[in-house]
N, C-alpha and C positions, 0 to 999 in steps of 0.2 A: 504494499500500500504506500503510495507517495505521500511524503509529508509535505511537500510544497506544490502549490498551484497558484499560478497567476490569474487574478481576476481583477479586471478593471471596472470597478464600481465606486460610486460615491455615496457618502452619507448625506442624504438630502438636507437634513436638519443643519449639519455642520457647514454645508456649502451655502445654504441660505444665510446663516449667521455670518459667515465670512464675507459673502456678497455684500450684506449690509454694512459691514465695516469698510469695505473697499469703496463703496458709495460715499461713506463719510470722508475717506482719505481724498478722493477725487475732488469732493466739494472743498476740502480744506486746502488743496492746492489751487483753487480758484476756477476749477472746471464746472461746466454746466453738465450735470449728470442726465439731463433730460434731452440732450441732443442726440440726434440719430446715432452717431458714430459711437456714443458711449453708453446707449441704452442697455446693451447685454454684456459690456465690458466687466462690471463687478463679478457676474456669475462666471465669465470666461476665466478671469484672473483667480477666482476662488478655486475653480476646478484645476487650473494650472498649478497653483501652489499646493493644493492637495496631492497631485500627481508627484510634484518636485520633493515633496516631504513624505511619500508614501513608504519609504524605507523604515520610517520610525516603527512601523507596525510589523516589520518583517524580522523573522529569526533566522539570520544567514547561516547558522550551523544546520538548521533544518534543511537548508537548500542543498548543502553538501552531503548530508546524510540520506537524501533521497536518491542518490546515485553513486554509492560507494561500492567498490569491487575489489575483491582479493585478487592481487596479482604480484608475481615475484619479479619486480622490475625495480631497479635502483638507479636509473638513468633520469637525468634532468627532464622535467616536463615544463614547458614554457608557452604560456599564452600571451602573445604580444599584441600591442596596439588596441588594446580594450578601450573603446571611447568612454569617457567619463564626462558627466555633467552634474554639477553640485551647486549648492548655494553657500556662499560664504556666510557664517554665522554673525559676522560683525556689521555688514551692511546689507545682507540678503541680496547681494548681486552674485550672478553666475561666475563660477570658474569651471573650465572645460579643458580637456586634453586627452592624454593616453596613459593608461596603466598597463604595466608588464608584470605578469604574476608568474613566479615559478616555483616548483617544489621538486624534491627528490623523494620518491616513494619509499615507504618502509612497510611494505606488505600490503598497502591499500592504494588504489588510485580512485579518481573521481571523474564522472563525466565531464568532458571538457566544457560543455555549455554551462555548467553550474559555476565555473569560475568567474565569468562575466556577470552572472546573476548575483553572485555574493558581492562583487564590486558595486553593482547598481544598488543592492540593498543597503550598503553603507553610504553610497554617494547621495542616494535620495533622502537625505536628511540635511539639516543645518549643520555645516561642517567647517573644519580647518583642514588644510591638505595634509598637514603633519599627522593629525588624529586618524584621518580617512587611511593613510598609508599603513600605520600600525594596527588598525582595526581589521583590515583585511589579513594581514600577516598573522595576527593572533588567532583569528577565526580558523584559519587553514591550518595553523600549527596545532591548536587545541583539538580540532575535529579529526584531522587525518593522522596526527602524530608523525609527520614525515621526517626525514633526516635532515631537513632544511627548507626553509621558505624564504623567498625573496620578493619583495614588492618595490617597484620603481614607478613613480608617478611623475609625469611632466605636464604641467598646466599653466594656463593663461588665466589671469584673474581681472575681471571687469572692474573690480573695486580699485585696482591700480591703474587700468587703462581709461576708464570713463570719468573718474574723479580722482581726488587726492593727487599723487604724483604724476598721473597721466602719461605714463610711459608706455608707449605701444610695442607690442612684440616681446615683452619681457616673459620668459618662461621660467616658472619655479620647478625645481626638481627635488622630490624627496624620496628616501629609500629607507627600508627596514628589512632586516635580515634575521634569521635564526640559523642555528645548526652549522652545516657545511658551508653555507653562504656567508656565514659570519667568521667562521674560523679557518677556511681554506682559501688562500689566495687564488689558487688554480681554479677553483670551482667558481668563485666570484668573477674572475678575469673572463672565463668561459661564458658566463651569464651576460656580462657586459658586451662581449663580442656579438653574441646572438642578438642583443637588443639592438645594437647599432647597425645591424645589417640593413641594407636598402631593400 
């Protein structure tokens, strides 16, 4: 029996309450909430924010447990270029980029699609990139007990590009390692070589 199932539904009461608050915000910035272009905006934004924070209700370890398999393999498994979209918890502006997730099995492997799902489950919350990187690492380490986990995230933050310092094209890179990736230079170099391939 699967522990994880994606269902895109909305709590209509919560959406209605959020929409009303977004109407207040629109009025507060001087907009006319009755003009044609904004009539449905509060509800659309309410549904968008509900989707972008839907990971708060997810149990990422259950995603992994739904597709665990016994396998005698101890070679690196790397899923590269996983798109991430998240919201900075300081300004609620998006940050986005790529996550690279690797692990070295220790008797268990996981269905490959589950790794991007775990990334999404943690990214779809109010986040900071540093914590996001560590949460993905810790979830895989705790659930699979592999010989090592590596997570590298490269992201652009609109809170730096649209406001504040206003620097375009800045990319923030974070990494978090356990086991062989932390303690073995050769393994870590192999990982970085694979990530950097075109």
